[in-house]
C-alpha positions, 0 to 999 in steps of 0.5 A, spaced: 955 503 771 949 506 769 950 510 762 943 513 762 938 517 766 932 512 765 937 507 768 938 511 774 931 512 775 930 504 775 935 503 780 931 508 784 925 505 784 928 498 785 931 501 792 938 500 790 942 506 792 946 510 787 953 512 788 957 518 785 963 521 786 966 527 784 972 527 778 976 532 774 981 528 770 981 522 766 985 518 770 981 518 777 974 517 772 977 511 769 978 508 776 972 510 778 968 507 772 972 501 773 971 501 780 963 500 779 961 508 781 954 509 778 955 516 776 961 522 776 960 529 777 965 535 775 963 539 781 966 546 781 969 544 788 974 542 783 976 550 785 978 548 792 981 541 791 984 542 784 986 550 783 987 551 791 981 557 791 978 558 798 971 557 795 968 555 788 966 562 786 972 563 781 970 557 777 969 558 770 964 555 765 971 554 761 974 550 766 968 546 768 968 544 760 975 543 760 974 538 766 969 534 763 972 533 757 978 529 761 973 526 765 969 523 759 976 521 755 978 517 762 971 514 763 968 513 756 961 514 753 957 509 758 958 513 764 953 518 767 957 525 768 953 531 772 957 538 770 956 543 775 954 550 772 958 555 776 957 562 779 953 567 775 953 562 769 946 562 770 943 568 772 938 569 767 935 563 763 937 564 756 945 565 759 944 558 762 941 555 756 947 557 753 952 554 758 948 548 759 948 546 751 956 548 751 957 543 757 953 538 753 956 539 747 963 541 748 964 538 755 960 532 753 956 532 760 949 528 761 946 532 766 948 540 768 947 542 776 944 548 778 944 551 785 938 555 788 930 555 790 924 556 786 927 562 783 930 558 778 923 555 776 923 559 769 930 557 768 929 550 769 923 550 765 926 553 759 932 547 759 927 541 761 923 544 754 930 543 751 931 537 752 937 538 757 937 533 764 937 538 770 940 537 777 937 541 783 942 543 789 939 545 795 941 545 802 948 548 803 950 551 797 957 552 796 956 558 791 952 562 796 957 561 802 958 569 803 951 570 803 949 564 808 955 566 813 959 560 811 959 552 810 954 550 815 948 546 816 941 548 812 934 547 814 935 546 821 929 549 824 922 548 821 921 554 817 928 553 813 926 546 812 920 548 810 922 553 805 927 547 802 921 542 801 918 548 797 923 549 792 924 542 791 917 541 789 917 547 785 924 546 781 921 538 780 914 541 778 919 546 773 923 540 770 928 538 775 931 530 774 935 530 780 936 533 787 943 534 791 941 535 797 947 538 802 948 538 809 941 538 812 938 534 818 937 527 816 929 527 818 929 532 812 932 528 808 928 522 809 922 527 808 924 529 801 926 523 799 918 520 801 915 526 798 920 527 791 919 523 785 926 524 782 932 521 785 935 525 792 943 524 792 945 526 799 951 529 801 951 529 809 943 529 809 942 522 812 942 514 810 935 514 807 936 519 800 937 515 794 943 516 793 950 519 796 956 523 793 962 525 796 968 529 793 973 523 791 979 527 794 975 527 801 973 520 801 981 518 800 983 522 805 988 527 801 983 533 801 987 539 805 981 543 808 978 541 814 973 535 813 965 536 814 963 531 819 959 527 813 965 525 810 968 518 811 976 517 809 976 510 806 983 509 804 986 507 811 983 500 812 984 499 805 991 502 802 990 504 795 985 508 791 982 502 787 980 498 794 977 504 797 973 506 791 970 500 791 969 499 799 966 506 798 961 503 793 959 497 797 958 501 803 953 506 800 949 500 796 949 496 803 947 502 807 953 502 811 954 509 809 952 514 812 953 512 819 949 516 824 956 519 825 956 522 818 949 526 820 946 532 823 
């Protein structure tokens, strides 16, 4: 288990794949930590899989803090926890700084994640100067689902791909420490992983990424929603949650997951 950003960077530099699952409560957080997951993400996906919302938009900072506190109690201090900054929680740099501080002070998160491109450069710079680790999120951005017209592949043509590359480089220059890259062609995932110095954590971005993340309910096959192509249900062959999570960790570490059928 990796407790610090420097340990995760060392894994990246050594070519060891980084594993990540979303977690929203103490019980799952403890199980995931014991099963060898490297880091946990308290995602605003909780709006859909926990609250039963149709999108992530209704999730508030207070919701994320509450679930972060539960997760931290479950996994203990020696687990790296990423907290999502929810919709409209970082529209202005000072607002972002205030909410990120709350997620770290009250929620005990190690890092905050924000969706968006180079227009967030000023915000990233401000948070980075204050010692706040930042994860960028590019490709499919669920908080922008109403703008982009649904949950669909991003970066599928050369112009779109170049915009994502440019955004990633700009955010890295502005202080981003990690990137979650969602639902893009595998070729773009590989290009970004090779070009960026920060770790790229893929979710539907191909096998070349430095690590992989999935929504825990998806990889356990208990989500009520339509599952995208990049999801694999690890439960059927294992029969219990711990064995399924351990199988996910082994599959990511070995490069078995994601397989070609999970990519674009």
